[in-house]
DRENRO-876440 format. One record per residue (C-alpha): residue number from 1; residue in three letters; chain; x, y, z. Coordinates in nm, 4 decimals, padded with zeros to 6 digits. Layout:
% residues N
resi,resn,chain,X,Y,Z
NUM,ALA,A,X,Y,Z .
...
//
This chain:
% residues 458
resi,resn,chain,X,Y,Z
1,MET,A,-00.9352,00.1273,00.6008 .
2,ALA,A,-01.0147,00.4276,00.8110 .
3,SER,A,-01.3503,00.6027,00.8835 .
4,LEU,A,-01.2746,00.9248,00.8962 .
5,PHE,A,-01.5435,01.2375,00.9842 .
6,HIS,A,-01.5426,01.5436,00.8316 .
7,GLN,A,-01.8339,01.7845,00.9127 .
8,GLY,A,-02.0725,01.4905,00.9990 .
9,ALA,A,-01.9796,01.2669,00.6467 .
10,GLN,A,-01.8326,00.9340,00.6748 .
11,ALA,A,-01.5710,00.8037,00.4120 .
12,GLU,A,-01.3702,00.4961,00.3548 .
13,LEU,A,-01.0603,00.5624,00.2565 .
14,PRO,A,-00.7404,00.3852,00.2860 .
15,ILE,A,-00.4640,00.4918,00.5445 .
16,GLY,A,-00.1523,00.6633,00.3566 .
17,SER,A,-00.3629,00.7730,00.0423 .
18,GLY,A,-00.3596,01.1548,-00.0306 .
19,ASP,A,-00.7566,01.1734,00.0071 .
20,TRP,A,-00.7039,01.0190,00.3249 .
21,LEU,A,-00.4414,01.2876,00.4350 .
22,LEU,A,-00.6674,01.5183,00.3280 .
23,ALA,A,-00.9632,01.4203,00.5326 .
24,VAL,A,-00.7528,01.3901,00.8216 .
25,ILE,A,-00.6799,01.7081,00.7818 .
26,GLY,A,-01.0243,01.8539,00.7257 .
27,ALA,A,-01.1484,01.7126,01.0324 .
28,VAL,A,-00.8955,01.9367,01.2419 .
29,ALA,A,-00.9837,02.2324,01.0336 .
30,ALA,A,-01.3049,02.1966,01.0385 .
31,GLU,A,-01.3263,02.2290,01.4229 .
32,PRO,A,-01.3494,02.5768,01.6020 .
33,PRO,A,-00.9605,02.7115,01.6390 .
34,ALA,A,-00.8088,02.7037,01.9439 .
35,THR,A,-00.6876,03.0448,02.0391 .
36,PRO,A,-00.5647,03.2599,02.3095 .
37,PRO,A,-00.7081,03.5694,02.3970 .
38,ASP,A,-00.3642,03.7765,02.2451 .
39,LYS,A,-00.1345,03.6504,01.9999 .
40,LEU,A,00.1028,03.4467,02.2325 .
41,PRO,A,00.4716,03.5449,02.2183 .
42,LEU,A,00.6813,03.3359,01.9783 .
43,ARG,A,00.8744,03.2152,02.2865 .
44,GLU,A,00.5987,03.1434,02.4529 .
45,ARG,A,00.4342,02.9576,02.2242 .
46,CYS,A,00.7621,02.7478,02.1224 .
47,LYS,A,00.7159,02.6302,02.5256 .
48,ARG,A,00.3979,02.5456,02.5273 .
49,ILE,A,00.4470,02.3119,02.1829 .
50,GLU,A,00.7616,02.1450,02.3789 .
51,GLU,A,00.5073,02.1037,02.6655 .
52,GLU,A,00.2061,01.9423,02.4200 .
53,LEU,A,00.4797,01.7168,02.2514 .
54,TYR,A,00.5143,01.4609,02.5499 .
55,THR,A,00.1264,01.4883,02.7045 .
56,SER,A,-00.0139,01.3980,02.3194 .
57,GLY,A,00.2868,01.1339,02.3159 .
58,LEU,A,00.4120,01.2793,01.9561 .
59,ALA,A,00.7814,01.3308,02.1516 .
60,TYR,A,00.8228,00.9554,02.2174 .
61,GLY,A,00.6987,00.8954,01.8258 .
62,THR,A,00.3224,00.7614,01.8906 .
63,ALA,A,00.0300,00.9689,01.9680 .
64,ALA,A,-00.2741,00.8978,02.2010 .
65,PRO,A,-00.5860,00.8341,01.9959 .
66,ASP,A,-00.7306,01.1017,01.8247 .
67,PRO,A,-01.0891,01.2264,01.7307 .
68,ALA,A,-01.0325,01.3187,01.3709 .
69,VAL,A,-00.9939,00.9143,01.3442 .
70,GLU,A,-01.2131,00.6841,01.3834 .
71,LEU,A,-01.0902,00.2946,01.2881 .
72,PRO,A,-01.2102,-00.0869,01.3249 .
73,GLY,A,-01.0889,-00.3258,01.5160 .
74,ASP,A,-00.9048,-00.5305,01.2398 .
75,VAL,A,-00.6906,-00.2631,01.1491 .
76,ASN,A,-00.3148,-00.3949,01.2110 .
77,PRO,A,-00.1168,-00.1973,01.4987 .
78,ALA,A,00.1216,-00.0347,01.2393 .
79,ALA,A,-00.1371,00.1297,01.1071 .
80,ARG,A,-00.3497,00.2265,01.3990 .
81,ALA,A,-00.0371,00.3995,01.5325 .
82,PHE,A,00.0475,00.5422,01.2061 .
83,ALA,A,-00.3354,00.7305,01.1730 .
84,HIS,A,-00.2955,00.8995,01.5322 .
85,LEU,A,00.0449,01.0374,01.5024 .
86,VAL,A,-00.0501,01.1808,01.1926 .
87,ALA,A,-00.3618,01.3338,01.2793 .
88,GLY,A,-00.1504,01.4438,01.6461 .
89,LEU,A,00.0784,01.5980,01.4493 .
90,VAL,A,-00.1854,01.7954,01.2273 .
91,ARG,A,-00.3624,01.8761,01.5269 .
92,LEU,A,-00.0375,02.0068,01.6840 .
93,CYS,A,00.0484,02.2014,01.3923 .
94,ALA,A,-00.3119,02.3936,01.3831 .
95,ARG,A,-00.2024,02.4301,01.7900 .
96,ALA,A,00.0634,02.6567,01.7181 .
97,ALA,A,-00.1078,02.8550,01.4283 .
98,GLY,A,-00.4355,02.9820,01.6693 .
99,MET,A,-00.1539,03.0496,01.9302 .
100,ALA,A,00.0129,03.3100,01.6844 .
101,HIS,A,-00.3282,03.4187,01.5610 .
102,ALA,A,-00.2480,03.3571,01.2157 .
103,PRO,A,-00.5442,03.5047,00.9779 .
104,TRP,A,-00.7449,03.2405,00.9368 .
105,PHE,A,-00.7205,03.0286,01.2256 .
106,LEU,A,-00.9344,03.3182,01.4141 .
107,PRO,A,-01.2649,03.2260,01.5522 .
108,ASP,A,-01.4458,03.4490,01.3085 .
109,LYS,A,-01.3193,03.2692,01.0218 .
110,PHE,A,-01.4918,02.9797,01.0874 .
111,SER,A,-01.6532,02.9148,00.7524 .
112,GLU,A,-01.6160,02.6789,00.4555 .
113,GLU,A,-01.3635,02.9186,00.2829 .
114,GLY,A,-01.1923,02.9419,00.6529 .
115,VAL,A,-01.1665,02.5113,00.6710 .
116,ARG,A,-01.0739,02.5284,00.3083 .
117,ALA,A,-00.8000,02.7601,00.3779 .
118,ARG,A,-00.7134,02.6108,00.6968 .
119,ARG,A,-00.6662,02.2620,00.5249 .
120,ALA,A,-00.4526,02.4159,00.2512 .
121,GLN,A,-00.1727,02.5805,00.5336 .
122,LEU,A,-00.1989,02.2647,00.7358 .
123,LEU,A,-00.0737,02.0432,00.4568 .
124,ALA,A,00.1605,02.3129,00.3417 .
125,VAL,A,00.3699,02.2750,00.6486 .
126,LEU,A,00.3590,01.8523,00.6048 .
127,ALA,A,00.4742,01.9310,00.2389 .
128,ALA,A,00.7407,02.2148,00.3143 .
129,THR,A,00.8743,01.9357,00.6033 .
130,GLY,A,00.8751,01.6513,00.3235 .
131,GLY,A,01.0727,01.8543,00.1010 .
132,GLU,A,00.8278,01.9986,-00.1122 .
133,GLY,A,00.9387,02.3522,00.0010 .
134,GLU,A,00.8492,02.5829,-00.3090 .
135,ALA,A,00.4992,02.4211,-00.3832 .
136,ALA,A,00.4321,02.4530,-00.0472 .
137,ALA,A,00.5314,02.7941,-00.0018 .
138,ARG,A,00.2911,02.8583,-00.2752 .
139,LEU,A,-00.0197,02.6866,-00.1424 .
140,PHE,A,00.0301,02.8710,00.2090 .
141,ALA,A,00.0431,03.1986,00.0606 .
142,ASN,A,-00.2571,03.1631,-00.1798 .
143,PRO,A,-00.4427,02.8478,00.0116 .
144,LEU,A,-00.7681,02.9274,-00.1949 .
145,ALA,A,-00.6021,02.9348,-00.5174 .
146,SER,A,-00.8135,02.7861,-00.8023 .
147,PRO,A,-00.7303,02.5372,-00.9733 .
148,SER,A,-00.5863,02.3931,-00.6535 .
149,PRO,A,-00.2429,02.1869,-00.6177 .
150,LEU,A,-00.4343,02.0509,-00.3219 .
151,ASP,A,-00.4666,01.6867,-00.4752 .
152,LYS,A,-00.1255,01.6738,-00.6040 .
153,ILE,A,00.0535,01.8236,-00.2928 .
154,ALA,A,-00.1617,01.5684,-00.0602 .
155,ALA,A,-00.0871,01.2229,-00.3054 .
156,LYS,A,00.3030,01.3130,-00.2376 .
157,THR,A,00.2785,01.3868,00.0948 .
158,SER,A,00.0977,01.1008,00.2344 .
159,ALA,A,00.3356,00.8989,-00.0280 .
160,ARG,A,00.5717,01.0187,00.1704 .
161,LEU,A,00.5089,00.9719,00.5130 .
162,ALA,A,00.3517,00.6724,00.4457 .
163,ARG,A,00.6974,00.5072,00.2806 .
164,ARG,A,00.8810,00.6401,00.5912 .
165,TYR,A,00.6407,00.5552,00.8862 .
166,LEU,A,00.4014,00.3002,00.7829 .
167,ALA,A,00.6719,00.0350,00.6305 .
168,GLU,A,00.6225,-00.3173,00.6967 .
169,GLY,A,00.5912,-00.4289,01.0720 .
170,GLY,A,00.6567,-00.0669,01.1648 .
171,PRO,A,00.6255,00.0777,01.4209 .
172,PHE,A,00.6737,-00.2350,01.6127 .
173,ALA,A,00.9996,-00.3385,01.4005 .
174,GLY,A,01.3421,-00.2289,01.5210 .
175,LEU,A,01.2210,-00.0089,01.8763 .
176,PRO,A,01.2502,00.1909,01.9397 .
177,LEU,A,01.4323,00.3668,01.6532 .
178,HIS,A,01.1287,00.3659,01.4601 .
179,ASN,A,00.9525,00.5298,01.7110 .
180,GLY,A,01.2535,00.8263,01.7747 .
181,LEU,A,01.2362,00.8572,01.3801 .
182,CYS,A,00.8645,00.9546,01.3816 .
183,ALA,A,00.9049,01.1845,01.6714 .
184,ILE,A,01.2198,01.3686,01.5065 .
185,GLU,A,00.9395,01.4279,01.1759 .
186,VAL,A,00.6872,01.5661,01.4279 .
187,ARG,A,00.9566,01.8051,01.5871 .
188,ASN,A,01.0829,01.8998,01.2167 .
189,CYS,A,00.7120,01.9469,01.1140 .
190,ASN,A,00.6314,02.2040,01.4435 .
191,THR,A,00.9332,02.4221,01.3793 .
192,VAL,A,00.8052,02.4519,01.0506 .
193,ALA,A,00.4738,02.5205,01.1511 .
194,LEU,A,00.5820,02.7767,01.4089 .
195,ALA,A,00.7986,02.9941,01.1818 .
196,ALA,A,00.5376,02.9915,00.9101 .
197,PHE,A,00.2427,03.1113,01.1501 .
198,GLU,A,00.4975,03.3792,01.3174 .
199,HIS,A,00.6197,03.5254,00.9309 .
200,GLY,A,00.3043,03.4439,00.7731 .
201,ARG,A,00.4725,03.2575,00.5140 .
202,ILE,A,00.6927,02.9391,00.4156 .
203,SER,A,01.0284,02.9914,00.3499 .
204,PRO,A,01.1735,02.7109,00.1156 .
205,GLY,A,01.5344,02.7669,00.3079 .
206,GLY,A,01.4337,02.8073,00.6087 .
207,ALA,A,01.2549,02.4644,00.5569 .
208,ALA,A,01.5925,02.3173,00.4364 .
209,ARG,A,01.7599,02.4527,00.7144 .
210,VAL,A,01.5515,02.2301,00.9481 .
211,ALA,A,01.5444,01.9337,00.7751 .
212,GLN,A,01.9419,01.9413,00.7948 .
213,ALA,A,01.9022,02.0047,01.1599 .
214,ALA,A,01.6459,01.7021,01.2034 .
215,LEU,A,01.9555,01.5110,01.0117 .
216,THR,A,02.1599,01.5956,01.2905 .
217,TRP,A,01.9221,01.4636,01.5417 .
218,ARG,A,01.8362,01.1294,01.3550 .
219,ALA,A,02.2783,01.0475,01.3464 .
220,LEU,A,02.2698,01.1272,01.7296 .
221,LEU,A,01.9732,00.9495,01.8043 .
222,VAL,A,02.1187,00.6258,01.6075 .
223,GLU,A,02.4613,00.6644,01.7643 .
224,LEU,A,02.2820,00.6824,02.0961 .
225,LEU,A,02.0597,00.3686,02.0295 .
226,ALA,A,02.3487,00.1663,01.8850 .
227,GLY,A,02.5108,00.2272,02.1986 .
228,VAL,A,02.2226,00.0867,02.4028 .
229,ALA,A,02.2192,-00.2115,02.1937 .
230,ALA,A,02.5781,-00.2732,02.2761 .
231,ALA,A,02.5145,-00.2529,02.6528 .
232,GLN,A,02.2108,-00.5335,02.5844 .
233,GLU,A,02.2444,-00.9265,02.5988 .
234,ASN,A,02.0815,-00.8991,02.3111 .
235,GLY,A,02.2162,-00.6205,02.1343 .
236,LYS,A,02.2817,-00.8129,01.7844 .
237,GLU,A,01.9211,-00.8609,01.7475 .
238,SER,A,01.8178,-00.5045,01.8072 .
239,VAL,A,02.1061,-00.3832,01.5633 .
240,ARG,A,01.9643,-00.5517,01.3097 .
241,GLY,A,01.6178,-00.3969,01.3805 .
242,PHE,A,01.7616,-00.0804,01.3302 .
243,GLU,A,01.9364,-00.1635,01.0232 .
244,GLN,A,01.6019,-00.2716,00.8729 .
245,VAL,A,01.4206,00.0286,00.9768 .
246,ILE,A,01.6542,00.2636,00.8217 .
247,ARG,A,01.6200,00.0543,00.5074 .
248,SER,A,01.2766,00.1180,00.5391 .
249,GLN,A,01.3119,00.4864,00.5442 .
250,ARG,A,01.4409,00.5037,00.1288 .
251,LEU,A,01.6361,00.7622,00.2453 .
252,PRO,A,01.8871,00.9353,-00.0108 .
253,VAL,A,02.2067,00.8046,-00.0515 .
254,ARG,A,02.3991,01.0573,00.1697 .
255,GLU,A,02.1765,01.0290,00.4367 .
256,ALA,A,02.1483,00.6514,00.4873 .
257,ARG,A,02.5242,00.6477,00.4689 .
258,LEU,A,02.5193,00.8916,00.7638 .
259,LEU,A,02.2957,00.6489,00.9512 .
260,ARG,A,02.4542,00.3097,00.8956 .
261,ARG,A,02.7979,00.5086,01.0212 .
262,ALA,A,02.6412,00.6170,01.3178 .
263,LEU,A,02.4920,00.2548,01.3889 .
264,SER,A,02.8236,00.0759,01.3123 .
265,HIS,A,03.0833,00.3049,01.4917 .
266,PRO,A,02.9019,00.4673,01.7721 .
267,ARG,A,03.1033,00.7155,02.0090 .
268,GLU,A,03.1375,00.6928,02.3528 .
269,VAL,A,02.8185,00.8587,02.5130 .
270,GLU,A,03.0651,01.1147,02.6881 .
271,LYS,A,03.1447,01.2451,02.3497 .
272,ILE,A,02.7751,01.2179,02.1725 .
273,ALA,A,02.6862,01.4176,02.4683 .
274,ARG,A,02.8861,01.7199,02.4094 .
275,GLU,A,02.6792,01.7955,02.1033 .
276,LEU,A,02.3535,01.7494,02.2906 .
277,HIS,A,02.3424,02.1571,02.2828 .
278,SER,A,01.9632,02.2508,02.3594 .
279,LYS,A,01.7764,02.1401,02.6153 .
280,ALA,A,01.5068,02.0045,02.4286 .
281,LEU,A,01.7852,01.7805,02.2296 .
282,GLN,A,01.8660,01.6579,02.5362 .
283,ARG,A,01.5475,01.5537,02.7024 .
284,PHE,A,01.4738,01.3779,02.3792 .
285,ALA,A,01.7897,01.1927,02.3914 .
286,LEU,A,01.7407,01.0764,02.7507 .
287,THR,A,01.3980,00.9782,02.6911 .
288,HIS,A,01.4632,00.7608,02.4214 .
289,VAL,A,01.7499,00.6077,02.5352 .
290,LEU,A,01.5411,00.5655,02.8567 .
291,LEU,A,01.2548,00.3874,02.6224 .
292,ALA,A,01.5061,00.1663,02.4558 .
293,ALA,A,01.6083,00.0415,02.7889 .
294,LEU,A,01.2606,-00.0457,02.8636 .
295,VAL,A,01.0915,-00.1727,02.5507 .
296,ASP,A,01.2741,-00.4843,02.5467 .
297,ARG,A,01.1439,-00.6576,02.8747 .
298,ASN,A,01.4757,-00.6919,03.0254 .
299,PHE,A,01.6404,-00.4680,03.2748 .
300,ASP,A,02.0549,-00.5555,03.1744 .
301,PRO,A,02.3083,-00.3410,03.4250 .
302,GLY,A,02.5052,-00.2759,03.0948 .
303,GLU,A,02.1160,-00.0744,02.9728 .
304,VAL,A,02.0910,00.0684,03.3454 .
305,ALA,A,02.4622,00.1955,03.3510 .
306,PHE,A,02.4307,00.3795,02.9984 .
307,VAL,A,02.1470,00.5666,03.0518 .
308,GLU,A,02.2747,00.6526,03.4045 .
309,ARG,A,02.6071,00.7913,03.2268 .
310,LEU,A,02.4005,01.0126,02.9466 .
311,ALA,A,02.1988,01.1662,03.2778 .
312,ALA,A,02.5659,01.2007,03.4459 .
313,ALA,A,02.6742,01.3373,03.1026 .
314,ILE,A,02.4470,01.6225,03.0232 .
315,GLY,A,02.4230,01.7295,03.3595 .
316,VAL,A,02.0692,01.5350,03.4555 .
317,ASP,A,02.0431,01.4225,03.8358 .
318,ALA,A,01.8546,01.1355,04.0034 .
319,GLU,A,01.5330,01.3457,04.0370 .
320,HIS,A,01.4988,01.5034,03.6903 .
321,LEU,A,01.5802,01.1353,03.5878 .
322,ALA,A,01.3155,00.9945,03.7882 .
323,GLN,A,01.0664,01.2487,03.6503 .
324,VAL,A,01.1441,01.1638,03.2802 .
325,GLU,A,01.0940,00.7886,03.3354 .
326,ILE,A,00.7640,00.8777,03.5314 .
327,ALA,A,00.6148,01.1236,03.2749 .
328,VAL,A,00.6640,00.7689,03.0231 .
329,ASP,A,00.5221,00.5505,03.2562 .
330,ASP,A,00.2288,00.7448,03.3053 .
331,PHE,A,00.1587,00.8641,02.9513 .
332,TYR,A,00.1707,00.4686,02.8245 .
333,ARG,A,-00.0421,00.3408,03.1340 .
334,GLU,A,-00.2915,00.6048,03.0071 .
335,HIS,A,-00.2755,00.4814,02.6442 .
336,LYS,A,-00.2161,00.1245,02.6319 .
337,ASP,A,-00.2367,00.1097,02.2848 .
338,ALA,A,00.0362,00.3276,02.1837 .
339,LEU,A,00.3296,00.1492,02.2353 .
340,ALA,A,00.2678,-00.2332,02.2791 .
341,ALA,A,00.6220,-00.2834,02.3908 .
342,LEU,A,00.5644,-00.0961,02.7219 .
343,ARG,A,00.2314,-00.3319,02.8105 .
344,LEU,A,00.4751,-00.5110,03.0871 .
345,ALA,A,00.4449,-00.2426,03.3176 .
346,GLU,A,00.0564,-00.3174,03.3636 .
347,SER,A,00.1708,-00.6218,03.6361 .
348,PRO,A,00.4191,-00.8474,03.7057 .
349,GLU,A,00.2853,-01.0986,03.5104 .
350,GLY,A,00.3835,-00.8879,03.1953 .
351,LEU,A,00.7328,-00.9471,03.2810 .
352,PRO,A,00.9448,-01.2384,03.1619 .
353,HIS,A,00.9328,-01.5538,03.3708 .
354,ALA,A,01.3057,-01.5450,03.4628 .
355,LEU,A,01.3255,-01.1677,03.5564 .
356,THR,A,00.9698,-01.2257,03.7646 .
357,THR,A,01.1575,-01.5231,03.9664 .
358,ARG,A,01.5006,-01.3221,03.9892 .
359,LEU,A,01.3177,-01.0270,04.1684 .
360,GLU,A,01.0881,-01.2387,04.3918 .
361,ALA,A,01.4021,-01.4085,04.5307 .
362,VAL,A,01.5638,-01.1017,04.5925 .
363,VAL,A,01.2910,-00.9531,04.7896 .
364,LEU,A,01.2140,-01.2640,04.9791 .
365,ASP,A,01.5667,-01.3210,05.0912 .
366,ASN,A,01.5806,-00.9484,05.1973 .
367,ILE,A,01.2103,-00.9540,05.3685 .
368,ASP,A,01.3181,-00.8877,05.7333 .
369,ARG,A,01.5601,-00.6110,05.6842 .
370,ILE,A,01.2784,-00.4652,05.3812 .
371,LEU,A,01.0152,-00.4587,05.6529 .
372,GLN,A,01.2073,-00.2619,05.8808 .
373,GLU,A,01.3428,-00.0015,05.6730 .
374,ILE,A,00.9939,00.0417,05.5437 .
375,ARG,A,00.8271,00.0782,05.9074 .
376,GLU,A,01.1225,00.3394,05.9819 .
377,THR,A,01.0483,00.5327,05.6378 .
378,GLY,A,00.6876,00.6499,05.7570 .
379,GLU,A,00.6441,00.8475,05.4042 .
380,LEU,A,00.7443,00.5645,05.2036 .
381,ALA,A,00.4967,00.3294,05.4372 .
382,THR,A,00.2043,00.5644,05.3716 .
383,LEU,A,00.2568,00.5877,05.0036 .
384,LEU,A,00.3143,00.2296,04.9249 .
385,ALA,A,-00.0098,00.2226,05.1641 .
386,LYS,A,-00.2038,00.4513,04.9273 .
387,VAL,A,-00.1122,00.2326,04.6228 .
388,SER,A,-00.2191,-00.0819,04.7830 .
389,ALA,A,-00.5419,00.0779,04.8386 .
390,GLY,A,-00.5674,00.1049,04.4732 .
391,GLY,A,-00.4701,00.4721,04.4992 .
392,THR,A,-00.2937,00.6458,04.2200 .
393,LEU,A,00.0215,00.8531,04.3238 .
394,THR,A,00.1329,01.1802,04.2002 .
395,VAL,A,00.4011,01.2685,04.0015 .
396,GLU,A,00.5569,01.3982,04.2901 .
397,GLU,A,00.4537,01.1169,04.5057 .
398,LYS,A,00.6269,00.9044,04.2548 .
399,VAL,A,00.9072,01.1058,04.2708 .
400,LYS,A,00.9550,01.0631,04.6516 .
401,VAL,A,00.8859,00.6845,04.6094 .
402,ARG,A,01.1887,00.6632,04.3886 .
403,GLU,A,01.3989,00.8661,04.6618 .
404,GLN,A,01.2958,00.6350,04.9229 .
405,LEU,A,01.3947,00.3702,04.7107 .
406,ILE,A,01.7084,00.4754,04.6411 .
407,ASP,A,01.8010,00.5431,04.9905 .
408,LEU,A,01.6223,00.1549,05.0617 .
409,ALA,A,01.8770,00.0352,04.8123 .
410,LYS,A,02.1664,00.1585,04.9764 .
411,THR,A,02.0979,-00.0248,05.2871 .
412,ILE,A,01.9909,-00.3314,05.1414 .
413,PRO,A,02.2056,-00.3604,04.7854 .
414,ALA,A,02.0579,-00.6581,04.6857 .
415,LEU,A,01.7275,-00.3632,04.5838 .
416,ALA,A,01.9936,-00.1453,04.3647 .
417,ILE,A,01.7202,-00.2559,04.0480 .
418,PHE,A,01.4309,-00.0834,04.2169 .
419,ALA,A,01.6010,00.2128,04.2389 .
420,ALA,A,01.7671,00.1936,03.9272 .
421,PRO,A,01.5798,00.3784,03.5592 .
422,GLY,A,01.2976,00.1648,03.4888 .
423,GLY,A,01.2904,00.0155,03.8339 .
424,LEU,A,00.9332,00.2188,03.9247 .
425,LEU,A,00.7516,-00.0154,03.6429 .
426,LEU,A,00.8619,-00.3190,03.9492 .
427,LEU,A,00.6793,-00.1879,04.1790 .
428,PRO,A,00.4137,-00.4340,04.1606 .
429,ILE,A,00.6135,-00.7327,04.2475 .
430,LEU,A,00.7683,-00.5308,04.5696 .
431,LEU,A,00.3783,-00.4968,04.6566 .
432,LYS,A,00.2958,-00.8125,04.5692 .
433,LEU,A,00.5057,-01.0110,04.8006 .
434,LEU,A,00.5148,-00.7803,05.1272 .
435,PRO,A,00.2667,-00.8960,05.3976 .
436,PHE,A,-00.0528,-00.7647,05.4903 .
437,ASN,A,00.0555,-00.6639,05.7960 .
438,LEU,A,00.3440,-00.4527,05.6340 .
439,LEU,A,00.1619,-00.1248,05.7726 .
440,PRO,A,-00.0224,-00.0130,06.0273 .
441,SER,A,-00.3951,-00.0312,05.9732 .
442,SER,A,-00.4151,00.3333,06.0173 .
443,PHE,A,-00.2083,00.3820,05.7247 .
444,VAL,A,-00.4326,00.1816,05.4646 .
445,ASP,A,-00.7477,00.3547,05.5815 .
446,ASP,A,-00.6175,00.6816,05.5644 .
447,ALA,A,-00.5237,00.6014,05.2080 .
448,LYS,A,-00.8339,00.4610,05.0886 .
449,ALA,A,-01.0207,00.7752,05.2496 .
450,LEU,A,-00.7935,01.0076,05.0694 .
451,GLU,A,-00.8390,00.8624,04.7354 .
452,ALA,A,-01.1886,00.8566,04.8153 .
453,ARG,A,-01.2119,01.1831,04.8611 .
454,ARG,A,-01.0057,01.2964,04.5443 .
455,LYS,A,-01.2310,01.0652,04.3421 .
456,SER,A,-01.5619,01.2807,04.5008 .
457,GLY,A,-01.4114,01.5968,04.4231 .
458,SER,A,-01.4734,01.6918,04.7837 .
//
């Protein structure tokens, strides 16, 4: 059960029902629309939506907690993730409408009638994404129609969403394919939203073309994740999880056959990369391959090599790859419940014992050389001091740490794992094992003072 609020009223509704979906959409629609002073050009809207996909977590197929949904503590992780995903998706569609200065989303339309119209148009966008193009087009064009088809369309739309994305055990069954498919659903929906609020109508033919493009994304994602699985020591288990996710989607026969073929016969990563034509698709692919390499709590050399091959094939250098990794890491550190499988990043104790033991041995066997190299690298010493003092590194500082670790690995090859994709998640182990006298006291004192000034805002 989800406790949702709409204009202050509380209602107990089953997650995934039509009434629940309408309550979520209504909670978003009841808020004053976020509209810029002037209508933004479509290109700028697309750019901002792309950025918000990542900051909200929706690009990872999950979402940060949304105020439109309140959940009791006993709700299972699958339902919790699904509820916030849907709320985040609706909110992003509303943002697309506000940036387009859509008529019902202007500030002067904040009335009971405006709430009803916004709720209907947001539902229409979700329905068009789910294959209800004709009904969605009529609802979008006449959102205050009476009698309203709202309940019927909401029931069909919520049933489809729940069937695909609230499957038993999901989204933690077959990670990360389930999350990748959710992320594609989000992108599909926001593409329809951007077009609908730009032109003031929903085109059933346009929605169908978006759905066809989404199928291409799904097939490429399955191929890439099958390639990651082939590089894993326990890859067969991952493939079985992926098969489970595909079955739970209850896809049309042609789509299911396409995805199963992609899973069983993935091409070489360089051949797949040739079909990643847009920057958005390239970033999506790299992000989800990186997640696939990280969430299984292992850092197999084959996984690392696969990530690096993909990055090289799409022209992404080490610095850009580090930025993608840092963005993922930062989101899940801030929103710890969004993807439980990445909790390993919280501390060295979250890593498997065998991996921790192996890394400790690597560090201790090379401790003298590590100390010498870090002392000679003033910038790395300063940044490590900042972390040791409890400070937080910026994205730019994390990239610098990654670059310095890469340089360190060139001198001490045994440390290459710290410089590989996912290596920054292992930084707590390095800090834990370094002696207290590693850094001059002035470094630590300066780092503490800097962090104190940052927190005080001075």
